[in-house]
C-alpha positions as CSV (number, residue, x, y, z in Angstrom):
1,X,21.5,14.4,6.4
2,X,21.1,10.6,6.3
3,X,18.4,8.7,8.1
4,X,21.0,7.4,10.6
5,X,22.3,10.9,11.3
6,X,18.7,12.1,11.9
7,X,18.1,9.2,14.3
8,X,21.3,10.0,16.2
9,X,20.3,13.7,16.5
10,X,16.9,12.7,17.6
11,X,18.3,10.5,20.4
12,X,20.2,13.5,21.7
13,X,17.2,15.9,21.5
14,X,16.3,17.9,24.6
15,X,14.0,16.9,26.1
16,X,14.5,13.2,25.2
17,X,12.0,11.9,22.6
18,X,9.0,10.0,24.1
19,X,8.5,7.9,20.9
20,X,12.1,6.6,20.2
21,X,11.6,2.9,19.2
22,X,13.7,-0.2,19.8
23,X,14.5,-0.6,16.0
24,X,15.7,3.0,16.0
25,X,18.0,2.3,18.9
26,X,19.5,-0.7,17.1
27,X,20.2,1.5,14.0
28,X,21.9,4.1,16.1
29,X,24.0,1.6,18.1
30,X,25.1,-0.2,15.0
31,X,26.1,3.2,13.5
32,X,28.3,3.7,16.6
33,X,30.1,0.4,16.2
34,X,27.9,-1.8,18.6
35,X,26.6,-5.2,17.8
36,X,23.6,-6.6,19.7
37,X,23.2,-10.2,20.9
38,X,20.1,-11.8,22.3
39,X,20.0,-15.4,23.5
40,X,16.2,-15.3,23.7
41,X,13.8,-13.3,25.7
42,X,14.1,-9.5,25.9
43,X,17.6,-9.1,27.3
44,X,20.1,-7.7,24.9
45,X,23.9,-7.3,25.2
46,X,25.4,-4.5,23.2
47,X,29.1,-4.9,22.6
48,X,31.3,-2.3,21.0
49,X,34.2,-3.3,18.8
50,X,36.5,-1.9,21.5
51,X,35.1,-4.4,24.0
52,X,32.8,-2.1,25.9
53,X,29.6,-4.0,26.9
54,X,26.2,-3.1,28.4
55,X,22.9,-4.7,28.6
56,X,19.3,-3.5,28.1
57,X,15.9,-5.1,28.0
58,X,13.6,-4.5,25.1
59,X,10.4,-2.8,26.1
60,X,7.2,-4.7,25.6
61,X,4.7,-4.6,24.0
62,X,5.2,-1.2,22.4
63,X,9.0,-1.2,21.7
64,X,9.2,2.4,22.8
65,X,12.2,3.2,24.9
66,X,11.8,4.6,28.4
67,X,13.8,7.7,29.4
68,X,16.4,5.8,31.4
69,X,17.1,3.5,28.5
70,X,17.7,6.5,26.3
71,X,20.1,7.9,28.9
72,X,21.9,4.5,29.2
73,X,22.4,4.3,25.4
74,X,23.8,7.9,25.4
75,X,26.1,7.1,28.2
76,X,27.4,4.0,26.4
77,X,28.0,6.0,23.2
78,X,29.8,8.7,25.2
79,X,32.0,6.1,27.0
80,X,33.2,4.5,23.7
81,X,33.8,7.9,22.1
82,X,35.7,9.1,25.1
83,X,37.8,6.0,25.1
84,X,38.6,6.4,21.4
85,X,39.6,10.0,21.9
86,X,41.8,9.1,24.9
87,X,39.9,11.2,27.4
88,X,38.7,9.9,30.7
């Protein structure tokens, strides 16, 4: 299993990981077809190749994601996967 696959599996672990870092999130989101954009500061826009967009703020100073951020990322991944499969 590749490092990216392990990170993806870790993101979906139950209960959610308490030490999932921002850089790990970027890796997972890129794997799923998202590109991130930051015009300065800590606010990032993630845009999928399908046009789906969502925003998230980078946590400071630790860079460790909060539970709601993990859930938001999983929801975004689910939304683009559902759209590509043609399911609502």
